[in-house]
C-alpha positions as CSV (number, residue, x, y, z in Angstrom):
1,M,-33.3,170.8,49.3
2,S,-32.3,172.2,52.4
3,S,-35.6,173.3,52.7
4,H,-36.7,169.7,52.8
5,S,-33.5,168.3,55.3
6,H,-34.8,171.1,58.0
7,S,-38.4,170.3,57.4
8,S,-37.7,166.8,59.9
9,H,-36.5,168.8,62.4
10,S,-39.1,171.4,62.8
11,E,-41.1,169.4,65.1
12,E,-38.5,168.5,67.4
13,S,-38.2,170.9,71.0
14,H,-35.1,172.9,71.1
15,G,-34.4,174.6,74.0
16,S,-34.4,178.5,74.7
17,F,-32.0,180.3,76.3
18,G,-34.4,181.2,79.2
19,S,-35.1,177.1,79.4
20,Y,-31.2,176.3,79.7
21,T,-30.6,178.7,82.2
22,I,-33.7,177.7,84.2
23,G,-31.9,173.9,84.2
24,F,-28.6,175.4,84.9
25,V,-29.7,177.0,87.6
26,L,-31.6,174.2,89.3
27,S,-28.5,171.8,88.8
28,V,-26.5,174.6,90.6
29,I,-29.1,174.7,93.6
30,L,-29.3,171.0,93.8
31,T,-25.8,170.1,93.7
32,A,-25.4,172.9,96.5
33,A,-27.8,171.8,98.3
34,A,-26.0,168.3,98.4
35,F,-22.5,169.6,99.3
36,G,-24.6,171.3,101.9
37,V,-26.4,168.2,103.5
38,V,-22.6,166.8,103.3
39,L,-20.5,169.9,104.9
40,T,-22.9,171.3,107.7
41,G,-23.5,167.5,108.6
42,A,-27.1,168.4,109.4
43,L,-28.0,164.7,108.3
44,T,-25.8,161.9,109.2
45,G,-26.0,158.0,108.5
46,T,-28.7,156.6,106.2
47,Q,-30.5,159.8,106.4
48,A,-27.7,161.9,104.3
49,I,-27.5,158.6,101.7
50,Y,-31.2,159.1,101.1
51,A,-31.5,163.1,100.8
52,I,-28.3,163.0,98.7
53,A,-29.9,160.3,96.7
54,G,-33.2,162.0,96.2
55,L,-31.6,165.0,95.4
56,G,-29.6,163.2,92.7
57,L,-33.2,162.0,91.4
58,V,-34.4,165.5,90.9
59,Q,-31.2,166.1,89.4
60,I,-31.6,163.8,86.9
61,I,-35.4,164.6,85.8
62,V,-34.3,168.3,85.5
63,H,-31.3,167.3,83.3
64,V,-33.7,165.1,81.3
65,I,-36.6,167.7,80.6
66,F,-34.2,170.9,80.5
67,F,-31.1,169.6,78.4
68,L,-32.1,166.6,76.6
69,H,-36.3,168.2,75.8
70,M,-38.3,164.7,77.0
71,N,-41.9,164.6,77.4
72,G,-44.9,162.8,76.9
73,S,-45.5,164.4,73.6
74,S,-46.7,162.5,70.8
75,S,-42.8,163.1,69.0
76,Q,-41.3,162.5,72.3
77,R,-43.0,158.8,72.5
78,W,-39.8,156.4,71.0
79,N,-37.1,158.5,73.0
80,L,-39.2,158.3,75.9
81,T,-39.7,154.5,76.1
82,A,-36.1,154.1,75.0
83,F,-34.9,156.1,77.9
84,A,-37.6,154.1,80.0
85,Y,-35.9,150.7,79.0
86,T,-32.6,152.1,79.7
87,V,-33.2,152.7,83.1
88,L,-35.1,150.0,84.2
89,T,-32.3,147.9,82.9
90,A,-30.0,149.8,84.8
91,V,-31.9,149.4,88.0
92,I,-32.0,145.6,87.5
93,V,-28.3,145.0,87.0
94,I,-27.7,147.6,89.5
95,G,-30.2,146.0,92.0
96,G,-29.4,143.1,91.3
97,T,-25.9,143.0,91.9
98,L,-26.1,144.7,95.3
99,W,-28.6,142.1,96.4
100,V,-26.2,139.6,95.3
101,M,-23.5,141.2,97.1
102,H,-25.2,141.6,100.1
103,N,-26.3,137.7,99.8
104,V,-22.3,136.9,99.1
105,S,-21.6,139.1,102.2
106,M,-24.0,137.8,104.8
107,N,-22.9,134.0,103.8
108,M,-19.5,134.1,103.4
109,M,-18.2,136.8,105.6
110,S,-20.0,135.3,109.2
111,R,-18.0,132.5,109.1
């Protein structure tokens, strides 16, 4: 019975110590880079916001690959589809909220 219960997990990819270490090191580097952008003042204003957002997006990709073990394999198809739907929903909700708040600001605060 125990061999049958483990057979369903045999196809899943679980991370090795090396992959977790690589993911951790990349996460620390990306976090330090974001702090470095702010603390050094090398970039200001919109440039700093874009740099931090870009570093954050790269860090999300690192976490998805190295810690959540999502990839394009056929066994991960449903997980990837669910993740893509979640991202799409978040983009619609956040983008819609920013759009509405911008329009409210432009139409109400200018009076």
